[in-house]
C-alpha positions in Angstrom: 74.2 101.6 104.6 73.0 97.9 104.4 74.3 95.8 101.4 71.4 94.4 99.5 70.6 90.7 99.9 70.8 88.7 96.5 67.2 87.8 95.0 65.4 84.5 95.7 67.6 81.6 96.9 70.5 82.7 95.1 72.3 83.6 98.5 72.0 83.4 102.1 70.5 86.9 103.7 73.4 89.1 104.1 73.7 92.0 106.7 75.4 95.1 107.1 79.1 95.2 106.8 79.1 97.7 109.6 77.4 95.4 112.0 80.1 92.7 111.8 77.4 90.5 111.6 77.4 89.2 108.1 79.5 89.2 104.8 80.4 92.4 102.9 79.4 91.9 99.2 81.7 94.5 98.1 84.4 92.1 98.3 82.5 89.5 96.2 82.0 92.6 93.4 85.4 92.9 93.2 86.2 89.4 93.0 83.4 89.2 90.1 85.5 92.2 88.4 88.6 90.5 88.7 87.3 86.9 87.2 85.7 89.2 84.4 89.1 90.7 83.7 90.8 87.3 83.6 88.2 85.7 81.5 88.7 88.8 78.7 92.4 88.4 79.1 92.6 84.6 78.5 89.8 84.1 75.8 90.0 87.6 73.8 93.5 89.3 74.3 94.0 91.6 71.5 90.3 92.1 70.7 88.5 95.6 71.4 86.9 94.3 74.7 90.2 93.4 75.8 91.7 96.6 74.9 88.9 98.5 76.7 89.0 96.1 80.1 92.7 96.5 80.3 93.3 100.1 79.8 95.6 100.0 82.4 98.3 98.2 80.0 100.4 96.9 83.1 97.8 95.9 85.5 95.0 93.1 85.1 92.8 91.1 87.7 95.5 88.5 88.5 97.0 90.4 91.8 93.3 91.2 92.8 92.3 87.7 92.5 95.3 86.4 94.5 95.4 89.2 97.0 91.3 88.8 97.9 91.8 85.1 98.0 94.2 85.8 100.9 92.0 88.3 102.5 88.9 85.8 102.3 90.8 83.1 103.7 92.5 85.1 106.6 88.6 86.8 107.3 87.0 83.3 107.4 89.5 81.4 109.6 89.6 84.5 112.4 86.0 84.3 112.6 86.2 80.9 112.9 88.9 81.5 115.6 86.7 84.0 117.2 83.6 81.2 117.4 85.6 78.0 118.4 88.8 79.1 119.9 90.9 77.5 117.3 92.1 77.8 113.8 90.9 74.9 111.5 94.4 74.1 110.0 93.1 70.5 108.8 90.4 72.7 106.7 93.0 74.6 105.4 95.1 71.4 104.2 91.8 69.9 102.6 91.3 72.9 100.7 95.1 72.7 99.5 94.6 68.9 98.7 91.3 70.2 96.7 92.9 72.4 94.9 95.9 70.1 94.0 93.5 67.4 92.7 91.6 70.3 90.7 95.1 71.3 89.2 96.0 67.7 88.2 92.6 66.8 86.5 93.0 70.3 84.7 96.4 69.7 83.6 95.7 65.9 82.4 92.9 67.3 80.3 95.2 69.8 78.8 97.9 67.3 78.1 95.0 64.9 76.8 93.4 67.8 74.2 97.0 68.8 73.2 98.0 65.2 72.0 94.9 65.3 69.9 94.8 68.8 68.6 97.0 70.1 65.8 96.6 73.6 67.3 99.1 75.5 70.1 97.2 75.2 73.2 99.7 76.8 75.2 101.0 73.2 76.7 103.2 71.1 75.1 102.3 67.7 73.9 103.3 64.7 75.8 106.1 63.5 73.5 107.3 66.9 73.8 107.9 66.4 77.4 109.6 63.4 77.3 106.3 61.1 77.1 103.1 60.3 78.8 104.9 59.3 82.1 107.1 62.4 82.3 104.1 64.7 81.6 101.7 63.4 84.0 105.0 63.4 86.6 105.5 66.8 85.8 101.8 67.6 86.4 101.7 65.7 89.5 104.9 67.4 91.0 103.4 71.0 89.9 106.1 71.3 87.2 104.1 71.3 84.3 104.3 74.9 82.1 101.0 75.5 80.6 99.9 79.1 79.6 97.0 80.5 81.6 97.0 77.1 83.7 100.1 77.8 85.9 98.2 79.8 88.5 96.6 76.5 89.9 99.9 75.0 90.9 100.9 78.1 92.6 97.9 78.3 94.3 98.3 75.0 95.8 101.7 76.0 97.4 100.4 79.3 98.6 97.4 77.5 100.4 99.8 75.3 102.0 101.9 78.2 103.1 99.0 79.8 104.6 98.9 77.0 107.5 102.1 78.2 109.3 101.2 81.8 108.4 98.0 81.1 110.2 99.9 79.8 112.9 101.9 83.1 113.3 98.6 85.4 112.9 97.1 83.2 115.6 100.0 83.9 117.8 99.8 87.5 117.3 103.1 87.4 115.3 101.8 89.7 112.4 105.2 91.7 112.4 107.6 88.5 111.9 105.2 86.8 109.2 105.4 90.1 106.9 109.0 90.6 107.5 109.6 87.1 106.2 107.3 87.7 103.3 108.9 90.7 102.5 112.4 89.4 102.6 111.4 86.6 100.6 109.8 89.1 97.8 113.1 91.0 98.0 115.1 88.0 97.0 112.8 87.2 94.3 112.8 90.3 92.9 116.5 91.0 93.1 117.2 87.2 91.7 114.4 86.8 89.2 116.6 84.2 87.2 116.1 81.7 90.1 112.6 80.6 89.3 110.9 78.3 91.7 109.7 76.2 88.9 111.5 76.2 85.4 109.1 76.9 82.8 106.6 78.5 84.8 105.6 82.2 84.0 104.7 83.2 87.6 107.5 83.7 90.1 105.8 82.1 92.9 108.6 83.6 95.6 107.2 86.9 94.5 103.5 86.4 94.2 103.3 85.0 97.9 103.6 88.5 99.2 100.0 89.8 97.8 98.5 86.7 99.2 100.3 86.9 102.6 99.1 90.6 102.7 95.6 89.8 101.8 95.7 86.8 104.4 96.5 89.5 107.1 94.3 92.2 106.1 91.7 89.4 106.4 92.7 88.2 109.5 92.6 91.8 111.2 89.3 92.8 109.1 86.9 93.1 111.7 88.9 93.9 114.8 90.6 96.9 113.3 87.6 98.0 111.5 89.6 97.9 108.1 86.6 98.3 106.2 85.9 101.7 107.4 89.6 102.7 107.2 89.6 102.0 103.6 86.6 104.4 102.9 88.1 107.1 104.7 88.5 110.3 102.8 92.8 110.4 103.4 93.1 106.7 102.2 90.7 107.2 99.1 92.6 110.0 98.4 96.0 108.6 98.4 94.9 105.5 96.7 93.5 107.7 93.8 96.5 109.7 93.7 99.2 106.6 93.4 96.5 104.8 91.0 96.5 107.8 88.5 100.4 108.2 88.6 100.8 104.5 88.0 98.2 104.7 85.4 99.8 107.5 83.6 103.2 105.6 83.6 101.9 102.7 82.2 100.4 104.7 79.2 103.6 106.6 78.6 106.1 103.5 78.7 103.5 100.6 77.9 101.0 101.9 75.6 103.2 104.6 73.7 106.6 103.0 74.1 108.1 106.3 75.4 111.9 106.1 75.3 111.8 102.6 74.0 114.9 100.9 75.0 116.3 103.4 77.3 117.2 103.3 80.9 113.6 105.0 82.1 111.9 102.5 79.9 113.8 99.5 81.0 113.2 100.8 84.8 109.5 100.9 84.1 109.2 97.8 82.4 111.0 96.0 85.3 109.2 97.8 88.1 105.6 97.1 86.4 106.4 93.5 85.4 103.3 91.2 86.0 105.0 87.7 86.3 108.2 88.7 88.4 105.7 91.1 90.0 107.8 94.2 90.3 107.4 96.6 93.0 105.3 99.4 90.9 103.1 96.3 90.1 102.5 95.5 93.6 101.9 99.2 94.4 99.6 99.9 91.4 97.6 96.8 92.2 97.3 97.4 96.1 96.2 101.3 95.6 93.6 100.2 92.8 91.8 97.7 94.9 92.0 100.1 97.8 90.3 102.6 95.4 88.0 99.9 94.1 86.7 99.0 97.3 85.8 102.6 98.2 84.1 103.1 94.8 82.2 100.2 95.1 81.1 100.9 98.6 80.2 104.3 97.6 77.8 103.0 94.7 76.2 99.9 96.9 72.8 102.1 97.1 72.6 103.0 93.4 69.3 101.6 92.1 70.3 101.8 88.7 73.4 99.5 89.3 71.6 96.8 91.5 71.4 94.2 88.9 75.0 94.8 88.0 76.0 94.7 91.4 74.0 91.5 92.1 75.6 89.6 89.1 79.0 90.7 90.1 78.5 89.6 93.7 77.2 86.3 92.6 80.2 85.9 90.4 82.7 86.7 93.0 81.0 84.9 95.7 82.5 81.3 94.1 85.3 83.0 92.2 87.3 79.3 92.6 84.3 77.7 90.6 84.4 80.4 88.2 88.4 80.5 87.8 88.3 76.5 87.1 85.4 77.1 84.4 87.5 79.5 82.7 90.6 77.3 82.6 88.4 74.5 81.1 87.2 77.0 78.4 91.0 77.9 77.8 91.7 74.5 77.1 88.7 73.2 75.1 87.4 76.4 73.0 90.8 76.9 71.2 91.3 73.5 70.3 87.5 73.1 69.0 87.2 76.3 67.4 90.4 77.6 66.9 89.4 81.2 66.6 91.7 84.5 66.6 91.6 85.9 70.1 91.4 89.4 68.4 88.0 88.5 66.8 84.3 89.1 67.4 84.2 85.3 67.9 86.5 85.6 71.1 84.4 88.4 72.5 81.4 86.2 71.9 83.0 83.3 73.8 84.0 85.7 76.6 80.1 86.3 77.1 79.6 82.6 76.6 82.1 81.6 79.2 80.5 84.2 81.7 77.0 83.1 81.5 78.4 79.2 82.2 80.3 80.7 85.1 76.8 82.6 86.5 74.7 79.6 85.7 77.0 77.1 87.7 77.2 79.4 90.4 73.5 80.0 90.6 72.5 76.5 90.4 75.3 75.4 93.0 73.8 78.4 95.5 70.3 77.0 95.0 71.5 73.4 95.9 71.3 72.0 92.6 75.0 71.2 92.3 77.8 70.2 94.5 80.1 72.8 93.3 83.7 73.1 95.2 83.4 72.7 98.9 86.3 74.9 99.7 85.9 76.0 103.3 85.9 79.7 102.9 82.1 80.6 103.0 82.3 83.6 105.1 80.6 83.2 108.7 79.0 86.0 110.5 81.3 87.3 113.2 80.5 86.3 116.9 78.5 88.7 118.6 80.8 90.5 120.8 79.7 92.5 123.7 79.5 95.9 122.0 77.9 94.0 119.1 75.0 92.6 121.4 74.6 96.0 122.8 74.4 97.7 119.4 71.9 94.7 117.9 69.8 95.3 120.8 69.6 98.8 120.5 68.5 98.4 117.0 
């Protein structure tokens, strides 16, 4: 089956994922879903829309967003290695620098808005942080706690960590890389009281694992034909069973508070915890992503879903742009409007934000806006011998 190209000048031509000559837009569709999930959660938590989109209770789009960011990074840099014979480490560092400047500008804006607003915006006022000099110093050193914005500094660290990880992958040291990442995760899970940065919600040492797993999967995506493996009946069946079991546990303990306060409840709460990334949250997230990939792939030829798929693919194709727009919305909208996140106004603002995200990306893809040049546009895979023969036969 061939992925359908986006209409007009919205996107470059996309060829089949099976030929290995273009990008698999299923990944973009999933990233678009995760952007929508985070937009709803950040702007309208407690609303009807929030409840419907987060029926899994203990799972949202964050782990998918982080994992697929690593996957795309690994896929892109592996293809560039195949094309040029080298890994562009400097490009990875420039990407980290770009994100550092983005997070710095975003946090400075948040401090400025917080200083003049009478509403609680999830970031302390400069005077509460020791003055402007202290607050700016915290932002510059990735230590400023800000609700919904602390993913950005974590991403800077993850991208810097990707450089040595890519060096190991390029030397066929996948095993040692995953062993180190797993050990760091275990230490972060066993000792969650030792945060990387005080005041941050996300446990960076734990959240490096899904990013690094995604990076590794993306690195081997073409060579090991992972897309086909993820669509196999056995993998789909297993991912469905695991996802269904995790979903059921989340409903029993997370929605209905079964045995609240008991040992089983405490164990479930710890294992599904989001910010410290409990092991069950990790398993739930991975299984749901695998299942989602298979489902979206199976529906790629459904004509009735073509418009929806195209929109999600566009939104996910520039997910960093969309996420930065979401961060700006989280800062500005509550300060200006002061709405309740459970209200109909909140749900309307979700729609407005998604429209702005989509419009920005479409204009960028048509060349009207510069956008965020992050170096993760997915190139086609080089034609290997088998690829040349297959292309000739077609």
